[in-house]
C-alpha positions in Angstrom: -108.9 12.5 -27.4 -105.2 11.8 -26.5 -102.9 14.0 -24.1 -99.5 14.5 -23.2 -99.8 14.6 -19.4 -96.7 16.2 -17.1 -96.7 16.2 -13.3 -95.2 17.9 -10.6 -94.8 15.5 -7.7 -96.2 12.1 -7.0 -99.7 13.5 -6.0 -99.6 14.7 -9.9 -98.5 11.2 -11.0 -101.6 9.4 -9.2 -104.5 12.1 -10.6 -102.7 11.4 -14.3 -102.9 7.8 -13.3 -106.3 7.5 -11.6 -108.1 10.2 -14.7 -110.2 8.7 -16.3 -108.9 7.2 -19.7 -106.4 4.6 -21.8 -103.1 4.4 -20.4 -100.7 5.1 -24.5 -97.5 5.3 -22.6 -95.4 6.6 -19.3 -91.7 9.2 -19.5 -89.1 8.3 -17.0 -89.3 12.5 -16.5 -92.6 12.7 -15.1 -95.0 12.5 -18.2 -98.1 10.3 -20.0 -99.5 9.5 -22.7 -103.3 9.2 -22.4 -106.3 8.8 -24.1 -109.3 11.0 -22.5 -112.6 12.2 -22.1 -111.9 15.8 -22.8 -113.7 17.1 -19.5 -111.4 14.7 -17.6 -108.6 16.6 -19.7 -110.0 19.5 -18.2 -110.3 18.6 -14.4 -106.2 17.2 -14.6 -105.0 21.5 -16.0 -106.9 23.1 -12.8 -105.2 20.4 -10.7 -101.8 22.2 -8.8 -100.0 19.4 -8.7 -100.0 18.8 -12.6 -97.4 20.8 -15.0 -99.4 20.7 -18.2 -101.8 19.3 -20.4 -102.2 19.2 -23.5 -103.2 17.9 -27.0 -101.0 15.0 -28.6 -100.5 17.3 -32.2 -98.0 15.6 -34.8 -95.0 17.1 -36.1 -93.9 15.9 -40.4 -90.7 15.4 -41.8 -89.7 18.1 -43.5 -88.3 17.7 -47.2 -89.2 17.7 -50.8 -86.5 17.1 -53.0 -81.4 15.8 -52.6 -77.2 16.9 -52.2 -73.5 17.0 -53.8 -72.8 17.8 -49.8 -70.0 15.6 -49.4 -67.8 17.1 -51.5 -68.5 20.4 -50.3 -68.1 19.6 -46.7 -64.8 17.7 -47.4 -66.0 14.7 -45.3 -64.1 12.9 -48.3 -61.0 14.0 -46.6 -62.0 12.8 -43.5 -62.8 9.4 -45.3 -59.1 9.4 -46.9 -57.2 9.9 -43.5 -58.9 7.4 -42.1 -61.7 9.1 -39.8 -64.7 6.8 -40.4 -67.1 6.8 -37.2 -66.4 3.5 -36.7 -67.6 2.9 -33.1 -70.3 5.7 -32.7 -73.8 5.0 -32.5 -76.5 7.4 -34.5 -80.1 7.6 -34.5 -81.8 8.3 -37.0 -85.4 9.2 -35.7 -87.3 9.0 -38.5 -89.6 7.0 -40.6 -87.5 3.8 -40.5 -84.6 2.7 -42.2 -84.2 0.0 -45.1 -82.5 -2.4 -43.1 -81.6 -4.6 -47.0 -80.4 -1.1 -48.5 -76.3 -2.5 -50.4 -75.2 0.7 -49.3 -76.7 0.7 -45.5 -76.7 -3.2 -44.1 -73.2 -3.0 -42.9 -73.3 -0.8 -41.0 -77.7 -1.1 -38.8 -77.4 -1.9 -35.6 -81.2 -2.0 -33.8 -84.1 -0.6 -34.4 -86.6 0.6 -32.6 -90.5 1.2 -33.5 -93.4 4.2 -32.1 -95.4 4.3 -34.9 -96.6 1.3 -36.8 -94.9 0.6 -40.7 -97.2 -0.2 -42.6 -100.1 2.7 -41.7 -101.0 6.1 -42.0 -100.8 8.1 -44.8 -104.1 10.1 -46.4 -106.2 7.1 -46.2 -104.7 5.3 -43.0 -102.7 3.1 -45.6 -99.5 3.7 -47.5 -100.9 4.0 -50.2 -99.1 6.7 -51.8 -96.3 6.8 -54.8 -92.6 6.1 -53.6 -93.7 3.7 -50.7 -91.4 1.4 -52.3 -90.2 -1.0 -49.3 -91.9 -3.7 -47.3 -92.2 -4.0 -43.4 -88.8 -6.5 -42.9 -89.2 -5.4 -39.0 -91.8 -3.2 -36.8 -89.1 -0.8 -37.8 -88.9 -0.2 -41.3 -89.1 2.6 -43.5 -92.0 3.1 -45.8 -91.8 6.2 -46.6 -88.3 6.2 -47.9 -87.2 9.7 -45.4 -85.4 8.0 -42.8 -83.5 5.9 -45.9 -82.3 9.0 -47.1 -81.3 11.0 -44.3 -79.6 7.5 -42.4 -77.9 7.4 -46.5 -76.1 11.1 -45.6 -75.2 10.8 -42.3 -73.7 7.3 -42.6 -73.8 5.3 -46.1 -71.1 2.6 -46.2 -67.6 3.1 -48.8 -68.2 0.7 -51.0 -67.6 2.3 -54.2 -71.2 2.1 -55.6 -73.9 4.1 -54.9 -73.7 7.1 -52.8 -71.2 7.5 -49.8 -72.2 9.4 -46.3 -70.1 11.8 -43.9 -69.4 9.3 -41.5 -69.2 5.9 -43.4 -68.8 2.9 -40.6 -70.4 4.4 -37.4 -73.5 2.4 -36.0 -77.1 3.0 -37.7 -79.9 3.0 -35.0 -83.9 3.3 -36.6 -85.9 5.0 -34.4 -88.9 4.9 -36.6 -91.2 7.5 -35.0 -92.9 9.0 -38.5 -95.8 6.6 -39.9 -95.8 6.2 -43.8 -97.3 9.4 -44.4 -94.0 11.3 -42.6 -96.4 12.1 -39.4 -95.8 11.3 -35.6 -97.5 12.7 -32.6 -95.7 14.5 -30.0 -95.6 12.5 -27.9 -94.2 9.1 -30.7 -91.1 11.8 -30.9 -90.3 12.4 -26.9 -90.8 8.3 -26.8 -87.7 7.6 -29.3 -85.8 10.1 -28.2 -86.3 8.8 -24.2 -85.0 5.6 -26.3 -82.4 7.1 -27.6 -81.1 8.5 -24.4 -81.7 5.3 -22.5 -79.3 3.2 -24.9 -76.4 5.1 -24.2 -76.3 6.6 -28.0 -74.3 9.3 -29.2 -76.0 11.3 -31.7 -79.5 11.7 -32.0 -80.4 13.0 -35.9 -84.2 14.7 -36.0 -85.5 15.7 -39.4 -88.9 16.5 -38.8 -90.7 19.2 -36.8 -93.8 21.7 -36.3 -94.5 25.2 -35.5 -95.4 24.1 -32.1 -94.1 23.5 -29.2 -94.9 20.3 -27.2 -93.7 20.5 -22.9 -93.7 16.7 -23.6 -90.6 16.8 -26.4 -89.2 19.6 -24.7 -88.9 17.5 -21.3 -87.4 14.3 -23.8 -85.0 16.2 -25.0 -83.5 17.6 -21.7 -83.6 14.5 -21.0 -81.9 13.2 -23.5 -79.3 15.8 -23.5 -78.4 15.2 -19.4 -78.1 11.4 -20.7 -75.4 13.3 -22.9 -76.4 12.9 -26.8 -75.6 15.2 -28.8 -79.0 16.5 -30.8 -79.6 17.7 -34.0 -82.2 19.0 -35.9 -83.7 20.2 -39.2 -84.5 23.8 -39.2 -87.6 23.8 -41.1 -88.7 24.3 -44.6 -90.7 27.3 -43.6 -88.7 30.0 -45.6 -88.4 32.9 -46.6 -89.0 34.2 -43.4 -87.0 35.8 -40.2 -87.5 34.1 -36.4 -89.3 30.6 -37.9 -87.3 28.1 -36.8 -89.4 25.1 -36.0 -89.2 22.9 -32.9 -87.3 20.7 -32.1 -85.1 22.6 -34.0 -85.1 26.0 -31.7 -84.8 24.0 -28.2 -81.6 24.9 -26.4 -80.5 21.2 -25.9 -80.8 21.0 -30.2 -78.3 22.5 -32.6 -80.2 24.3 -35.6 -79.4 22.9 -38.8 -80.3 25.6 -42.0 -80.0 24.3 -45.2 -78.1 25.7 -48.3 -77.8 25.5 -52.6 -74.7 24.5 -54.3 -73.6 27.7 -55.0 -73.5 28.3 -51.2 -76.5 31.1 -50.7 -79.4 30.4 -48.2 -82.0 27.1 -49.8 -85.3 29.6 -50.5 -87.3 26.6 -48.6 -85.0 26.7 -45.3 -86.0 28.4 -42.2 -83.6 30.8 -40.7 -83.8 32.4 -36.8 -81.6 33.3 -33.8 -81.7 29.4 -32.9 -79.6 28.5 -36.5 -76.0 27.3 -35.6 -75.1 25.6 -39.0 -75.7 25.7 -41.7 -74.9 22.0 -44.5 -76.4 21.4 -47.9 -79.6 20.9 -48.3 -81.2 21.3 -52.0 -81.1 18.2 -54.6 -78.9 15.7 -51.5 -78.6 12.5 -53.3 -79.4 9.6 -51.4 -80.0 6.2 -50.4 -83.8 5.0 -50.8 -85.9 2.1 -50.8 -84.6 -0.2 -53.6 -81.9 2.8 -55.0 -81.3 6.0 -54.7 -83.2 8.9 -55.4 -83.0 13.2 -55.1 -84.6 15.2 -52.3 -84.5 18.8 -50.5 -85.7 20.2 -47.7 -83.7 21.3 -43.7 -83.8 17.5 -43.6 -80.9 16.8 -45.7 -78.9 19.1 -44.2 -80.0 17.5 -40.9 -77.7 14.1 -41.6 -74.9 16.0 -42.8 -74.1 17.7 -39.4 -75.2 14.2 -37.8 -72.5 12.4 -39.4 -69.8 14.5 -38.5 -70.9 14.4 -34.7 -70.2 10.7 -35.7 -67.2 11.1 -36.3 -66.2 13.5 -33.6 -67.8 10.9 -31.4 -65.8 8.3 -32.3 -62.9 10.6 -31.1 -64.1 10.3 -27.7 -65.7 13.9 -27.5 -69.1 15.1 -25.6 -71.8 16.4 -26.5 -71.0 19.8 -25.8 -67.0 19.7 -27.8 -68.9 17.6 -30.5 -71.2 20.6 -30.5 -68.6 23.3 -30.2 -65.8 21.9 -32.6 -69.1 22.0 -35.3 -68.9 25.7 -34.5 -65.8 27.2 -34.4 -64.9 25.2 -37.2 -67.2 26.1 -39.5 -67.0 28.4 -42.8 -67.8 32.3 -43.6 -69.6 31.4 -46.8 -71.0 35.0 -46.6 -74.9 34.4 -43.9 -75.9 36.2 -41.9 -75.7 34.4 -38.7 -79.4 34.2 -38.7 -79.3 32.1 -41.9 -76.4 29.9 -41.1 -74.8 30.5 -37.5 -71.3 30.1 -38.1 -71.5 29.0 -40.8 -71.6 26.2 -43.5 -69.9 22.1 -41.7 -66.5 21.3 -42.8 -65.8 18.4 -41.5 -62.7 18.0 -42.8 -61.7 21.4 -40.6 -64.0 19.8 -37.2 -61.5 16.7 -37.5 -58.4 18.4 -37.1 -57.4 19.0 -41.5 -57.6 20.7 -44.2 -59.3 20.7 -47.6 -55.2 20.0 -49.1 -54.9 16.7 -46.7 -57.1 14.4 -49.3 
Protein backbone atom coordinates (compact mmCIF):
# COMPACT_ATOMS: atom_id res chain seq x y z
CA UNK A 1 0.00 0.00 0.00
CA UNK A 2 1.06 3.63 -0.50
CA UNK A 3 0.85 5.85 2.59
CA UNK A 4 1.70 9.36 3.70
CA UNK A 5 3.61 9.51 7.00
CA UNK A 6 4.01 12.60 9.15
CA UNK A 7 6.42 12.69 12.07
CA UNK A 8 6.73 14.76 15.22
CA UNK A 9 10.49 14.72 15.64
CA UNK A 10 13.77 13.25 14.44
CA UNK A 11 13.04 9.89 15.98
CA UNK A 12 9.81 9.72 14.04
CA UNK A 13 11.61 10.55 10.82
CA UNK A 14 14.16 7.82 11.48
CA UNK A 15 11.38 5.32 12.12
CA UNK A 16 9.62 6.30 8.91
CA UNK A 17 12.83 6.18 6.89
CA UNK A 18 13.81 2.84 8.38
CA UNK A 19 10.48 1.12 7.94
CA UNK A 20 10.35 -1.50 5.17
CA UNK A 21 9.17 -0.29 1.80
CA UNK A 22 9.98 2.08 -1.04
CA UNK A 23 10.20 5.82 -0.41
CA UNK A 24 8.35 7.90 -3.02
CA UNK A 25 9.16 11.41 -1.78
CA UNK A 26 9.99 13.39 1.35
CA UNK A 27 8.43 16.77 2.15
CA UNK A 28 10.04 19.77 3.81
CA UNK A 29 7.20 19.98 6.34
CA UNK A 30 8.01 16.73 8.15
CA UNK A 31 6.31 14.05 6.10
CA UNK A 32 6.97 11.50 3.38
CA UNK A 33 5.13 9.21 0.98
CA UNK A 34 6.12 5.55 1.05
CA UNK A 35 5.01 2.24 -0.45
CA UNK A 36 5.06 -0.32 2.32
CA UNK A 37 3.36 -3.46 3.68
CA UNK A 38 0.11 -2.86 5.57
CA UNK A 39 1.55 -4.42 8.72
CA UNK A 40 4.50 -2.01 8.69
CA UNK A 41 2.12 0.92 8.30
CA UNK A 42 0.10 -0.32 11.25
CA UNK A 43 3.25 -0.48 13.35
CA UNK A 44 4.14 3.11 12.53
CA UNK A 45 0.64 4.29 13.53
CA UNK A 46 1.31 3.04 17.04
CA UNK A 47 4.62 4.91 17.36
CA UNK A 48 4.34 8.03 19.60
CA UNK A 49 6.85 9.88 17.43
CA UNK A 50 4.64 9.54 14.34
CA UNK A 51 1.92 12.19 13.88
CA UNK A 52 -0.08 10.24 11.32
CA UNK A 53 -0.06 7.47 8.76
CA UNK A 54 -2.73 7.87 6.09
CA UNK A 55 -3.46 5.92 2.95
CA UNK A 56 -2.48 7.98 -0.10
CA UNK A 57 -5.94 8.56 -1.54
CA UNK A 58 -6.89 10.61 -4.59
CA UNK A 59 -8.72 13.80 -5.50
CA UNK A 60 -10.46 14.54 -8.79
CA UNK A 61 -10.70 17.41 -11.25
CA UNK A 62 -13.96 19.26 -10.56
CA UNK A 63 -15.44 20.03 -13.93
CA UNK A 64 -18.12 19.05 -16.40
CA UNK A 65 -19.11 21.65 -18.85
CA UNK A 66 -17.77 26.46 -19.24
CA UNK A 67 -18.44 31.05 -18.78
CA UNK A 68 -19.17 34.59 -20.09
CA UNK A 69 -17.62 35.41 -16.74
CA UNK A 70 -15.00 37.91 -17.89
CA UNK A 71 -17.70 40.48 -18.67
CA UNK A 72 -19.79 39.68 -15.58
CA UNK A 73 -16.84 40.25 -13.25
CA UNK A 74 -15.89 43.50 -15.06
CA UNK A 75 -12.46 42.11 -15.87
CA UNK A 76 -12.41 44.03 -19.16
CA UNK A 77 -12.46 47.28 -17.13
CA UNK A 78 -9.08 46.30 -15.72
CA UNK A 79 -7.74 45.58 -19.19
CA UNK A 80 -8.93 48.95 -20.50
CA UNK A 81 -7.14 50.68 -17.65
CA UNK A 82 -3.87 48.86 -18.25
CA UNK A 83 -4.09 46.27 -15.48
CA UNK A 84 -2.85 43.03 -17.02
CA UNK A 85 -1.23 41.14 -14.15
CA UNK A 86 2.21 41.67 -15.68
CA UNK A 87 4.86 40.60 -13.15
CA UNK A 88 2.66 38.17 -11.23
CA UNK A 89 3.13 34.39 -11.19
CA UNK A 90 0.01 32.20 -11.28
CA UNK A 91 0.44 28.45 -10.78
CA UNK A 92 -2.28 26.21 -12.21
CA UNK A 93 -2.15 23.09 -10.02
CA UNK A 94 -4.08 20.74 -12.26
CA UNK A 95 -3.69 18.44 -15.29
CA UNK A 96 -1.04 20.64 -16.93
CA UNK A 97 -1.25 23.35 -19.60
CA UNK A 98 -1.19 23.16 -23.40
CA UNK A 99 1.98 25.17 -23.97
CA UNK A 100 1.32 25.40 -27.74
CA UNK A 101 -2.06 27.11 -27.45
CA UNK A 102 -2.08 30.50 -29.24
CA UNK A 103 -3.99 32.11 -26.37
CA UNK A 104 -1.57 30.82 -23.72
CA UNK A 105 1.84 30.33 -25.29
CA UNK A 106 3.09 33.87 -24.64
CA UNK A 107 2.18 33.62 -20.96
CA UNK A 108 3.40 30.12 -20.12
CA UNK A 109 6.52 30.10 -17.95
CA UNK A 110 7.89 27.05 -16.15
CA UNK A 111 6.29 23.70 -15.48
CA UNK A 112 6.70 20.76 -13.16
CA UNK A 113 5.12 17.31 -13.29
CA UNK A 114 4.15 15.21 -10.28
CA UNK A 115 1.80 13.06 -12.38
CA UNK A 116 2.94 11.27 -15.53
CA UNK A 117 1.71 12.72 -18.82
CA UNK A 118 0.04 10.06 -20.96
CA UNK A 119 -0.91 7.78 -18.07
CA UNK A 120 -4.00 7.29 -15.98
CA UNK A 121 -7.62 7.12 -17.02
CA UNK A 122 -10.00 4.15 -16.73
CA UNK A 123 -7.72 1.73 -18.59
CA UNK A 124 -4.36 2.94 -17.35
CA UNK A 125 -3.89 5.06 -20.46
CA UNK A 126 -5.49 8.14 -21.99
CA UNK A 127 -8.02 6.42 -24.18
CA UNK A 128 -11.03 8.70 -24.05
CA UNK A 129 -12.68 11.38 -26.12
CA UNK A 130 -11.19 14.83 -25.67
CA UNK A 131 -7.60 13.75 -25.10
CA UNK A 132 -6.25 15.84 -27.96
CA UNK A 133 -2.94 17.09 -26.61
CA UNK A 134 0.31 15.14 -26.88
CA UNK A 135 2.99 15.29 -24.22
CA UNK A 136 5.32 17.99 -25.55
CA UNK A 137 6.73 18.26 -22.03
CA UNK A 138 6.31 16.16 -18.92
CA UNK A 139 3.84 18.79 -17.63
CA UNK A 140 1.71 18.96 -20.79
CA UNK A 141 -2.06 18.77 -20.44
CA UNK A 142 -3.46 15.43 -21.59
CA UNK A 143 -6.96 16.12 -20.25
CA UNK A 144 -7.92 19.77 -21.17
CA UNK A 145 -9.01 20.66 -17.62
CA UNK A 146 -5.85 22.55 -16.65
CA UNK A 147 -5.69 24.34 -20.00
CA UNK A 148 -9.29 25.46 -19.59
CA UNK A 149 -8.56 26.87 -16.14
CA UNK A 150 -5.39 28.56 -17.40
CA UNK A 151 -7.32 30.38 -20.13
CA UNK A 152 -9.89 31.76 -17.72
CA UNK A 153 -7.20 32.96 -15.35
CA UNK A 154 -4.79 34.44 -17.87
CA UNK A 155 -5.45 34.02 -21.60
CA UNK A 156 -3.67 36.57 -23.78
CA UNK A 157 -5.61 39.64 -24.95
CA UNK A 158 -4.71 39.10 -28.60
CA UNK A 159 -8.00 39.67 -30.43
CA UNK A 160 -8.55 35.97 -31.05
CA UNK A 161 -10.16 33.17 -29.12
CA UNK A 162 -10.81 34.18 -25.51
CA UNK A 163 -9.35 36.59 -22.99
CA UNK A 164 -8.58 35.90 -19.35
CA UNK A 165 -9.30 37.78 -16.14
CA UNK A 166 -5.59 38.58 -16.13
CA UNK A 167 -3.81 38.75 -19.49
CA UNK A 168 -0.05 39.13 -18.97
CA UNK A 169 0.80 37.31 -15.76
CA UNK A 170 3.13 34.31 -16.04
CA UNK A 171 1.35 30.96 -15.98
CA UNK A 172 3.11 27.95 -14.45
CA UNK A 173 1.85 24.43 -15.06
CA UNK A 174 2.06 22.20 -11.99
CA UNK A 175 0.79 18.84 -13.18
CA UNK A 176 -0.60 16.84 -10.27
CA UNK A 177 -3.56 15.16 -12.02
CA UNK A 178 -3.26 12.49 -14.72
CA UNK A 179 -5.14 12.26 -18.01
CA UNK A 180 -8.17 10.88 -16.18
CA UNK A 181 -8.24 13.93 -13.90
CA UNK A 182 -7.06 12.05 -10.83
CA UNK A 183 -4.12 12.65 -8.51
CA UNK A 184 -2.99 11.36 -5.13
CA UNK A 185 -2.88 13.44 -1.94
CA UNK A 186 0.89 13.15 -2.10
CA UNK A 187 1.15 14.34 -5.70
CA UNK A 188 -1.05 17.35 -4.99
CA UNK A 189 0.83 18.15 -1.77
CA UNK A 190 4.10 17.97 -3.69
CA UNK A 191 2.70 20.43 -6.23
CA UNK A 192 1.65 22.87 -3.52
CA UNK A 193 5.04 22.58 -1.82
CA UNK A 194 6.78 23.21 -5.16
CA UNK A 195 4.78 26.40 -5.77
CA UNK A 196 5.76 27.67 -2.33
CA UNK A 197 9.43 26.89 -2.91
CA UNK A 198 9.40 28.81 -6.21
CA UNK A 199 8.04 31.91 -4.47
CA UNK A 200 5.09 32.21 -6.85
CA UNK A 201 2.19 34.49 -5.97
CA UNK A 202 -0.98 32.50 -6.66
CA UNK A 203 -1.88 28.80 -6.53
CA UNK A 204 -5.11 27.92 -8.35
CA UNK A 205 -6.54 24.52 -7.40
CA UNK A 206 -9.58 23.44 -9.42
CA UNK A 207 -9.56 20.03 -7.77
CA UNK A 208 -10.78 18.45 -4.61
CA UNK A 209 -12.29 15.60 -2.70
CA UNK A 210 -14.63 14.95 0.20
CA UNK A 211 -11.86 13.59 2.44
CA UNK A 212 -9.20 15.65 4.14
CA UNK A 213 -5.53 14.71 4.02
CA UNK A 214 -3.14 15.74 6.77
CA UNK A 215 -0.31 15.72 4.24
CA UNK A 216 -2.13 18.14 1.93
CA UNK A 217 -3.20 20.24 4.92
CA UNK A 218 0.44 20.52 5.97
CA UNK A 219 1.44 21.47 2.42
CA UNK A 220 -1.21 24.18 2.28
CA UNK A 221 -0.03 25.62 5.59
CA UNK A 222 3.56 25.50 4.32
CA UNK A 223 2.59 27.44 1.19
CA UNK A 224 0.55 29.99 3.11
CA UNK A 225 3.50 30.59 5.45
CA UNK A 226 5.60 31.21 2.32
CA UNK A 227 3.17 33.93 1.20
CA UNK A 228 1.28 32.07 -1.54
CA UNK A 229 -2.35 33.10 -2.11
CA UNK A 230 -4.25 29.81 -2.35
CA UNK A 231 -7.66 29.48 -4.00
CA UNK A 232 -9.68 26.34 -4.68
CA UNK A 233 -12.96 25.14 -6.11
CA UNK A 234 -15.61 24.58 -3.42
CA UNK A 235 -16.80 21.36 -5.07
CA UNK A 236 -19.65 20.11 -7.24
CA UNK A 237 -21.76 18.33 -4.60
CA UNK A 238 -24.83 20.62 -4.74
CA UNK A 239 -27.54 20.80 -3.81
CA UNK A 240 -26.25 20.27 -0.33
CA UNK A 241 -25.40 22.12 2.85
CA UNK A 242 -22.03 22.25 4.53
CA UNK A 243 -20.37 20.19 1.81
CA UNK A 244 -17.33 22.20 0.72
CA UNK A 245 -14.55 19.81 -0.28
CA UNK A 246 -10.82 19.82 0.39
CA UNK A 247 -8.47 21.64 -0.06
CA UNK A 248 -11.04 24.48 -0.37
CA UNK A 249 -12.24 23.85 3.20
CA UNK A 250 -8.83 24.51 4.75
CA UNK A 251 -8.53 27.87 6.53
CA UNK A 252 -5.57 28.99 4.42
CA UNK A 253 -7.50 28.54 1.16
CA UNK A 254 -10.15 30.83 -0.39
CA UNK A 255 -13.10 28.59 -1.32
CA UNK A 256 -15.00 29.59 -4.47
CA UNK A 257 -18.58 28.66 -5.32
CA UNK A 258 -20.08 28.92 -8.82
CA UNK A 259 -22.86 31.08 -10.26
CA UNK A 260 -24.96 30.95 -13.42
CA UNK A 261 -25.43 33.80 -15.90
CA UNK A 262 -28.55 35.01 -14.05
CA UNK A 263 -26.53 35.35 -10.82
CA UNK A 264 -28.22 32.35 -9.24
CA UNK A 265 -26.14 29.72 -7.52
CA UNK A 266 -25.19 27.01 -10.02
CA UNK A 267 -27.14 23.85 -9.28
CA UNK A 268 -23.95 21.79 -8.88
CA UNK A 269 -22.12 24.18 -6.56
CA UNK A 270 -21.19 23.03 -3.09
CA UNK A 271 -22.05 25.36 -0.23
CA UNK A 272 -20.99 25.83 3.35
CA UNK A 273 -19.52 28.29 5.82
CA UNK A 274 -16.08 27.94 4.20
CA UNK A 275 -17.25 29.62 0.96
CA UNK A 276 -15.68 33.09 0.79
CA UNK A 277 -16.57 34.29 -2.71
CA UNK A 278 -18.50 33.27 -5.83
CA UNK A 279 -17.52 33.49 -9.50
CA UNK A 280 -19.04 32.48 -12.84
CA UNK A 281 -18.89 28.73 -13.30
CA UNK A 282 -21.59 27.54 -15.68
CA UNK A 283 -21.06 27.19 -19.45
CA UNK A 284 -17.70 28.95 -19.35
CA UNK A 285 -15.87 29.24 -22.67
CA UNK A 286 -12.10 28.94 -22.47
CA UNK A 287 -9.05 27.31 -23.97
CA UNK A 288 -8.68 23.57 -24.54
CA UNK A 289 -5.97 21.71 -26.41
CA UNK A 290 -6.22 22.67 -30.06
CA UNK A 291 -9.04 25.16 -29.62
CA UNK A 292 -11.82 26.29 -27.30
CA UNK A 293 -14.69 24.69 -25.43
CA UNK A 294 -17.29 25.13 -22.74
CA UNK A 295 -17.12 23.57 -19.32
CA UNK A 296 -19.11 23.97 -16.10
CA UNK A 297 -18.12 23.48 -12.49
CA UNK A 298 -16.67 25.24 -9.50
CA UNK A 299 -13.41 24.35 -11.25
CA UNK A 300 -14.32 27.02 -13.79
CA UNK A 301 -15.17 29.58 -11.08
CA UNK A 302 -11.86 29.13 -9.24
CA UNK A 303 -9.52 30.49 -11.97
CA UNK A 304 -11.56 33.69 -12.23
CA UNK A 305 -10.47 34.41 -8.66
CA UNK A 306 -6.92 33.26 -9.38
CA UNK A 307 -6.69 35.72 -12.29
CA UNK A 308 -7.97 38.55 -10.11
CA UNK A 309 -5.46 37.60 -7.42
CA UNK A 310 -2.73 37.79 -10.04
CA UNK A 311 -3.83 41.34 -10.88
CA UNK A 312 -3.58 42.33 -7.22
CA UNK A 313 -0.26 40.53 -6.72
CA UNK A 314 1.13 42.53 -9.65
CA UNK A 315 0.28 45.65 -7.64
CA UNK A 316 2.34 44.36 -4.73
CA UNK A 317 -0.41 43.11 -2.41
CA UNK A 318 0.38 40.26 0.00
CA UNK A 319 -1.67 37.06 0.19
CA UNK A 320 -3.72 38.38 3.12
CA UNK A 321 -4.25 41.75 1.43
CA UNK A 322 -5.40 40.00 -1.74
CA UNK A 323 -7.88 37.89 0.21
CA UNK A 324 -9.25 40.85 2.15
CA UNK A 325 -9.54 43.01 -0.97
CA UNK A 326 -11.39 40.38 -2.99
CA UNK A 327 -13.88 39.86 -0.16
CA UNK A 328 -14.42 43.52 0.69
CA UNK A 329 -15.11 44.48 -2.94
CA UNK A 330 -17.31 41.51 -3.90
CA UNK A 331 -20.77 42.32 -5.27
CA UNK A 332 -23.83 41.37 -3.23
CA UNK A 333 -26.04 39.31 -5.55
CA UNK A 334 -28.58 38.27 -2.93
CA UNK A 335 -27.26 34.80 -2.16
CA UNK A 336 -26.70 33.47 1.34
CA UNK A 337 -23.26 33.72 2.89
CA UNK A 338 -22.90 29.93 2.78
CA UNK A 339 -23.63 30.11 -0.98
CA UNK A 340 -21.46 33.03 -2.10
CA UNK A 341 -19.50 34.18 0.94
CA UNK A 342 -18.94 37.91 0.56
CA UNK A 343 -20.59 37.93 -2.86
CA UNK A 344 -19.68 37.74 -6.55
CA UNK A 345 -16.12 38.48 -7.66
CA UNK A 346 -15.79 42.07 -8.92
CA UNK A 347 -12.40 42.49 -10.55
CA UNK A 348 -12.86 46.17 -11.40
CA UNK A 349 -13.83 47.07 -7.85
CA UNK A 350 -10.94 45.06 -6.41
CA UNK A 351 -8.57 47.17 -8.51
CA UNK A 352 -10.25 50.44 -7.52
CA UNK A 353 -12.42 50.97 -10.62
CA UNK A 354 -16.14 50.84 -11.27
CA UNK A 355 -17.92 49.49 -14.32
CA UNK A 356 -18.14 52.98 -15.90
CA UNK A 357 -14.33 53.18 -16.11
CA UNK A 358 -14.38 51.02 -19.22
